[in-house]
N, C-alpha and C positions, 0 to 999 in steps of 0.2 A: 551677561551678551546681550540682552533685550533692551536694557535701559540705555548702554552705550550705543547701540545700534540706531536706537529711535532718537537720540541726541543728534547723531551725525545724519540721521536722514532728515531731520527738520533743518538743521543747516544747509544740508544740501539744497532742499527747497528754497531756502531763503537766499541762495546764491544763483538764482537762475538770471540768465542774461536778458533781463527784460527791463524796460524802464518803469518807474515808480508812475503808474498811469493813473491807479484808482485812489480814492480819499484813504482807504483802509491800508494801502501799501504805503502811501506817503506818511500816514500816521505812525506806521511801525518803524520804518526804515530812514526816513528823511532825516537828513543833518544840515546845518546851516553852512551853505556853501552857494557860491555863484550870485550873492546879493549884489555887487556891482554890475553885473552881466544884465539881471533883472530890472535894475535901476535905468541901464542904458537902454533897455526895449521899451520900459514904460515911459522913457522921455521922447522916444520918436513916436510911439503911438498916440501919447497925449498930446504932443505940441507940434504935430504935423499941420503944416499950413493948409493942407486940404484934407477932405475926409477919403482920399483914396490913396494914400502912401504905401509904397510898397518897401519891406524891410528884408534884407539878407541877413539869416544867421547861420555863421560858418563855424566850422571846428572839426576836430578829429572824430572819426566814429568812436562811439564808446566813451566820450569825455563828459557825458551828462547832459546834453543838450535836451534830449527828450523828457527827462525827469524834470528839468527846470522848465520847459514849456508847459508842461502839464501843471506845475504849480503857478506859473505865470498866468495860465489861462483861468485858472480858479480865481486868482487875485483880482482879474478884470471883469469877471463875469457879472457881478452887480451894475457896473457902468456901460458894458458893451454886450452884444449879442454875438459871443465867442463860438466860433465853429473851429473845434480843434480835430484833426485827424491825421492819421498815418497814411500815406501814399500805398505802403505796402500792404495795408489791410484792404484796399479796395482794386489794385490792378497789379498783375504780375509785373515784377520789377523791371525784367529785360523788355516789356512792352510799353513802358511808360514813354508818353510824349505830351506835347504842350496841350494837344485836343483834348486828350482823355484826363489830363490833369483839370482843365477847365470843367470838363464833364463831371468830373470827381466834385469838384467845387458846388455844382449845381446841386447834385444828388445829395450831399452832406448838408448844404444849406437848407434844404427842403426837409430833410430827415430830421435836423435839429430842430426846426419849427415843430414838426410833428411831435417829436419827443417831449418838447416843452408846452405842447398844446396851445401854441400861437393861434389866436383867434383870426383866422384868413376865411373870407367869405367863401362858401361852399361852390359857387360858380368859377371862381379864380383857382381854387385848389384843384378842382376837376380839371380845368384847362391845362393847368401845370401837369398834373399826374397824367392826363392823355399824350401830352407832349412827351414826357419821358417813356411812357408805353410804347408809343409808336417808334421810337428810336432804339429800342432795345429788345423788339420782337416779342414784347408781351401783349398777348391778345387784349385788345380794348374790351371786347365782351366777357373775357375772364374777369378783367378788373371791374366792370360793370355788376357782374353776376356777385363777386366775391367781396366787394367793399363792406357790406354790412356784416359780412362773417369774420371780420378780422383780417381781411387781406393786406399783408403787409408789403406794399409795393417796393418800399426801400431796402427791405431785407433781400427781396428778390434782385433788385436793381444791384446791390452790393455783390450779390453772389455771381451775378451774369458778368459784371465787370471783372471780377477776380479770376473766374473760370472759363468763360468763354471768349475764346479769341476772336472768333468770327463776329460777335458783337461789337468788340472793341475796334475791329478792322472796318466795320461798317460805319460806326461813328466817325471814326478818322476819315474815310472816304466821304462821308455825307457834308463834313465841315471843313474838309481840307481846303477847298476854295472859296468858303464862306463862313470862316471863323467868326466873323464880325456877328452873323446871325445867332451863333451860341452865345457869344458874350451878350448881345442884345436880351437874350432870354434870361440869362444871368442877372443882369442887371435890373430886369423886371422883377424877377423873384426878390431881390435884394430891397428893392423899394416897397414891395409888399410887406416884407417882414419888418422893414424898418418902421414902416407907419403903424404896423400892428402892435409893435413892441416899444416903440419910442426909444430904441436904442440903436446907436451907430453898429455897424457888422465888423466884426475883427475875424478874419479867416486865418489859421496857423495850420500850415502843412508841414508834417514831419517825415523824416526818413528818405527825403530827396537827396540828403547827403550819402545814402547807402548806394546810390546809382553807381555804374561805371562811368569813369571820367569822360569818355567818349560821348556817352548818352547825355550827360550834364552839359557838355559843350553845346551838343546839337539842340538841346531844350532852350538854353539861356543865350547862347550866342545868336542863333538863327531866328529864334521865334520869341524872345523875351518881349517884344511889343505886343504880341497877341496875348501873352500870358499875363501881362500887367494891364490889360484894358478894363477888367471889373472895376466898378465904380465904388470900391471900399477897400478897407486896409487889409493887405495880406502880408504875413510873414512867412518866409520860405528858407527851408534848411539847404545847405550845399556842404560838399566837402571842403576842407581847408585847402587841398591841393588845388581847387579850382580858382582860388585867389591868386595862385603863382602864375597862371597863364595871364599874360600882360594884357593881351587884346580883349580876353574875356573880362578881366578884373575892370579895364576902362569901360567897357559896356555897362557892367554891373554899377559901377560909380555913376555913370551918366543917367541911367534909367532910374536909379533908386534916388538920385540926389544925394549921393554918398551915405545912404542909410545902410551902413554894412556894420554888423556887430559880430565879434569874434569870441567864441568860448575858449579861455585859454586852458591848457594842460595844468596840473598842478606841478610847480617848479619845485622838486624836492631838493634839488642841488644849485649853486649859482654856477654861472658859466665857468668860472675859474676853478673851482672845486669839484667839477662834476666827476673827474677821473682820478682824483687823489685817494689812493688806498685808505687813509685815515678819515676821509670825507664824513661828517656826520649830516644826515638830512635835516632841513629847515623844520624847526618845530611846528609852525602854525600848519603848512600843508599834511605834515606827518600826524598831527593831532585829528585834523579832519577825516583822513583816511582811516585812522585807527578806530575812530568813532563808527564809521561806515562798517567795518567789519565787525565791530563788538556788538553791532545791533543784529548781526545776522549769524554769528557763531557764538556759542557760549564760551566763556573763559576757560573752562577746564579742558576744553578740547584742542586748545592751540598754545604752544610756548610762545610768550611775549617776545623772545628774540627771534623766532621764526615769523611771528605777525610783522615785525619790523622788516625783515628780509623780503616777505612778499610785497609789502609797501614798496621798496626800492626797485624789485623786480617789474612792478607794474609801470615804472616810468612816470607815475603820476596820472595815468588814464585809469579811470574808473572802472571801464570795460574789463581792462586787463587785470585790476585788483582783484575783481570778481571772477574772472576766469581762471586765475591761478589758485585762487582759494578753493574754487568749485572743483577744479582736478586733484587737489589734495584731499577733498572729502571724498572722491571717488575712490581713490586709493585707500583710504582708512575704511571705507564700507567693505571694500573686498577683502581687506586684511582682518577685519571683525570677522566676517563668515569663515575665513581662513581659520582664525585662531579665536574661537568663541569663548574660551575661557581665559583670554588676556585682558584684563581690565584697564592697562597701562596705555592703549593705543590713544595716540593723539596725533595732531599735525605738528612734527618737529622737522629738525633739519634734514633727517633721512627721508622723511615723506616728501618734503618740499625738493629735494634733489630729483626724487624719481618723477614729481610732476613738472619740474624744469625740463627734464629731458624730453619727455612726451611733447610738450609745448614748444619747445626750441627746434624739433623736427618738423611741425606744422610750418613754422617760418622758413625752414631750410629748404622744404620742397618747393617753394614758389620762387626761388632766385638762381641766378647763374653767375657766372665770372664777372661779367660786365657790372652787374649788380654790386657785387662785393666789393669792386674798385670805388664805386660810388659811395657805398658804406664806409668803406676805410677812409676816403677824403673827408667825409662828413664828420666821422668820429675825431679825426685830428684837428680839423680847421672850423668845426662848428657850423660848416655850410659846404654844400657840394661845389664841383668847378662851375657848374651851369644850373643854377635853380629852376631854370624853365625846360631843361631836358626832360622829354617824356618819361624816361626811365625813373628820374628821379621823382617826378610827379607821382608815379605809380607806386614807389617805395613809400612816399610820403602818405599816399591814400591808403596803402595797406597796413600802415602803421609800424613798418620797419624802421622808418624815420619820424621822431618826433618833433613838433615845432614848439619852441617857448618864446615867451616874451617878458621883457622887463623895459629898461631903457632902449633896448633894442632887440631886434628879432633875430633868433638863431636856432640851430638845430643840433640834434643829438640822435645817436642810434639808439633804439629800443634795448633795454638791457639784456634781454633774452637773445637778440640777434648780435649784440655786443660779445656775448659768450660764444657765438658761431664766429666771428671773426678771430676770436683768440684761437679757437680750435682749429680753424683753416690757416692759422699762421699769419693773417694779416696784420695783426698787432702784438 
């Protein structure tokens, strides 16, 4: 039992729903995908007519944007002073706004300079630190007294932004009517870092795509000019559904000079073959997704036919691929404890069916009759009756509907949700 249990435990740990953010994780689990997307991002960064271009990076949640951005940041760090961070690590997601995004940029810019031991004059550094301290209720006396004792201002700042709603609100109130003052201070910091490193600055903000659509609209539709004021390159993620809002899309196109890159979902089936009972998944994306799983779970623990079924059920979304396999591992770990003398336990069709039931119920809990009608139309027509309807955008944002691209843009229902449509008699 112990050997089989440990094998599944290791696979279960390897199947965490987290991006490959560290060099160690990238070394262990990275597969060659998204090359064309990286090339598009690099071209926009490198060939920007000015040094302050803003780039929007859109895609479904869990399609691999975070891992790809982590890899991209490492590729450019020799040529640029790259500041890569997740907004969810700094700010409570329900409380994100344009002001605390800008403040987070300031915090991360100086924290990265500190981490890399960028040589900045002590007088200038102290000036910046006191500015941060005074706006986050960190006592200046405490800063002065503890600097020589390893006082980590930015660790404290990060903690306050994440956990202290009062601090976030005070920052918002202070800069609500004078956001230009905040931007001016950010630009001062950028100039100092640029002069000290002789590198242009590139800030990459991840996980903005995980915000609720209403919050995305509030930030990008009404405050995009303020958000885009810093005088350096910035890449910002947004959810794919935000690009379906016509007015917001036009704003993004105008303000970024059409610098929008979309991360596609792996298209396992062509539009015409997607619902054929004898359809065979396309070999190239299947091989990539197979490699991703094989790096995380050892071969004896999963039937090859079941592995292919997991890939099909994922709809080509990396997060769903990992989530389904993770659920299968949970079931197997419970089964091993229940049957400690059974050495034949592995992820097979029976285990997958149990996992599918659990995950399908998660989808079912979030939708009602009107949603099912939209899903039914999308299933048969590859698009909804109204792609701009808020209900459809919510379904797209929640991965009930997946967007695919080749010569045209089309939609399909998530395979797990397709099962629900069949169970409910809609198809």
